[in-house]
Each structure stands twice: as structure tokens, then as C-alpha cells.
C-alpha positions in Angstrom: -25.0 -18.6 20.9 -21.6 -18.3 19.7 -20.3 -21.6 17.9 -16.4 -22.7 19.2 -15.1 -21.8 15.8 -16.4 -18.2 15.9 -15.0 -18.2 19.5 -11.9 -19.1 18.8 -11.6 -17.1 15.5 -12.3 -13.9 17.6 -9.3 -15.0 20.0 -7.1 -15.4 17.0 -8.1 -11.7 15.9 -7.6 -10.3 19.0 -4.4 -11.8 19.4 -2.9 -10.8 16.3 -4.1 -7.1 17.3 -2.4 -7.4 20.3 0.7 -8.5 18.6 0.5 -6.0 15.8 0.3 -3.1 18.6 3.4 -4.4 20.3 5.3 -4.5 17.3 4.2 -0.9 16.3 5.3 0.0 20.1 9.0 -0.9 19.5 11.5 1.8 18.5 12.4 0.0 15.3 9.1 -2.1 14.1 9.8 -4.9 11.6 7.6 -3.5 8.6 7.5 -6.9 7.2 6.1 -8.6 10.3 3.7 -5.9 10.5 2.8 -6.2 7.2 2.2 -10.6 7.6 0.1 -10.0 10.7 -2.1 -7.8 9.3 -3.2 -9.5 6.3 -3.5 -12.8 8.8 -5.8 -10.5 10.9 -7.7 -9.4 7.6 -8.3 -13.1 6.7 -9.5 -13.8 10.0 -11.9 -10.9 9.9 -13.4 -12.1 6.3 -13.5 -15.4 7.6 -15.8 -13.9 10.8 -17.5 -11.9 8.4 -18.6 -14.8 6.3 -20.0 -16.9 9.1 
């Protein structure tokens, strides 16, 4: 059984993944925003694997 915290982290990870995909589809992606989103996604992933 997954905890509510794990579910929230997985949802946040999926949201960040969608934001990254949307930004990369733009004609001129904001590289600073992409970098920030990817770092946040990595931090969430690390928190998930630490559980």
C-alpha cells in the first residue's frame, strides 16, 4: 500500500514531467526554465527513491 506522501510525490513528478514536455515543444524553449524544472524533477525523484 502506498502512502499519501508517496502518491503526492509521484503526482508532482508527473506534473513536472508534463511541464518539461510542454516547454520543449515550444518553438523557442526557455532553457533556464527547463533547467529549473529538471532539477526540481530530479529532487522529487530522489525523495521518492529514498522512501
